[in-house]
C-alpha positions as CSV (number, residue, x, y, z in Angstrom):
1,M,-6.1,15.9,19.1
2,I,-2.9,14.0,18.5
3,A,-0.1,15.8,16.6
4,I,3.0,14.0,15.2
5,N,6.0,15.2,13.2
6,V,6.2,13.5,9.8
7,N,8.8,13.9,7.1
8,D,7.3,16.1,4.3
9,D,8.7,13.7,1.7
10,I,5.9,11.2,2.5
11,F,3.3,13.8,1.7
12,D,5.1,15.0,-1.4
13,K,5.2,11.5,-2.7
14,T,1.6,10.9,-1.9
15,I,0.3,14.1,-3.5
16,G,2.7,14.2,-6.5
17,N,2.2,10.6,-7.6
18,E,-1.3,10.1,-6.1
19,E,0.0,7.0,-4.4
20,E,-1.2,5.7,-1.1
21,V,1.1,5.5,1.9
22,I,0.7,2.5,4.2
23,I,1.7,3.2,7.8
24,K,2.7,-0.1,9.2
25,R,1.9,-1.1,12.8
26,K,3.0,-4.1,14.8
27,N,-0.5,-5.6,14.4
28,K,-1.3,-5.6,10.7
29,T,-5.0,-5.0,11.4
30,D,-4.0,-1.6,12.8
31,D,-2.1,-0.5,9.7
32,L,-3.2,2.9,8.4
33,V,-3.5,4.1,4.8
34,L,-2.9,7.7,3.9
35,L,-4.3,8.9,0.6
36,T,-5.2,12.2,-1.1
37,A,-8.6,13.7,-0.8
38,K,-9.0,13.3,-4.6
39,K,-8.3,9.5,-4.3
40,Y,-10.7,9.3,-1.3
41,N,-13.5,11.0,-3.3
42,E,-12.9,8.7,-6.3
43,I,-13.2,5.7,-4.0
44,L,-16.5,7.1,-2.5
45,E,-17.9,7.7,-6.0
46,E,-17.0,4.2,-7.1
47,L,-18.6,2.8,-4.0
48,K,-21.8,4.7,-4.7
49,R,-21.9,3.3,-8.3
50,F,-21.4,-0.2,-7.0
51,Q,-24.2,0.2,-4.5
52,Y,-26.5,1.6,-7.2
53,W,-25.8,-1.4,-9.5
54,Q,-26.3,-3.9,-6.6
55,E,-29.7,-2.4,-6.0
56,I,-30.6,-2.7,-9.7
57,D,-29.4,-6.3,-9.7
58,K,-31.5,-7.0,-6.5
59,R,-34.6,-5.5,-8.2
60,I,-34.1,-7.6,-11.3
61,E,-33.8,-10.8,-9.2
62,D,-37.0,-9.7,-7.4
63,L,-38.8,-9.3,-10.7
64,K,-37.6,-12.7,-11.9
65,A,-38.9,-14.2,-8.7
66,G,-42.3,-12.7,-9.3
67,K,-42.0,-10.1,-6.6
68,G,-42.9,-7.0,-8.5
69,I,-44.8,-5.4,-11.4
70,I,-43.3,-4.2,-14.7
71,M,-45.0,-1.0,-15.5
72,P,-45.6,0.1,-19.1
73,A,-43.4,3.0,-20.3
74,P,-44.9,6.4,-20.0
75,L,-46.6,7.9,-23.1
76,G,-44.1,9.5,-25.5
77,V,-41.2,7.3,-24.5
78,D,-39.8,5.4,-27.5
79,D,-38.1,2.0,-27.3
80,E,-35.1,2.4,-29.4
């Protein structure tokens, strides 16, 4: 484990304003982003929704290309 001392102001700004903190490094590809757990979870949920809709789009394209069967709706389900 690596422990470092950090000014608490950084964390207060991050948590209070829900802003991300970018920790700059000499090599930009090594920059770090500090964000709250709430923001992290929001990003994960958005990613899951995006992946879900990508799968739906893929299945629609498969149907259009003739790679699938459209099943009739189960009995008792109304098309409204």
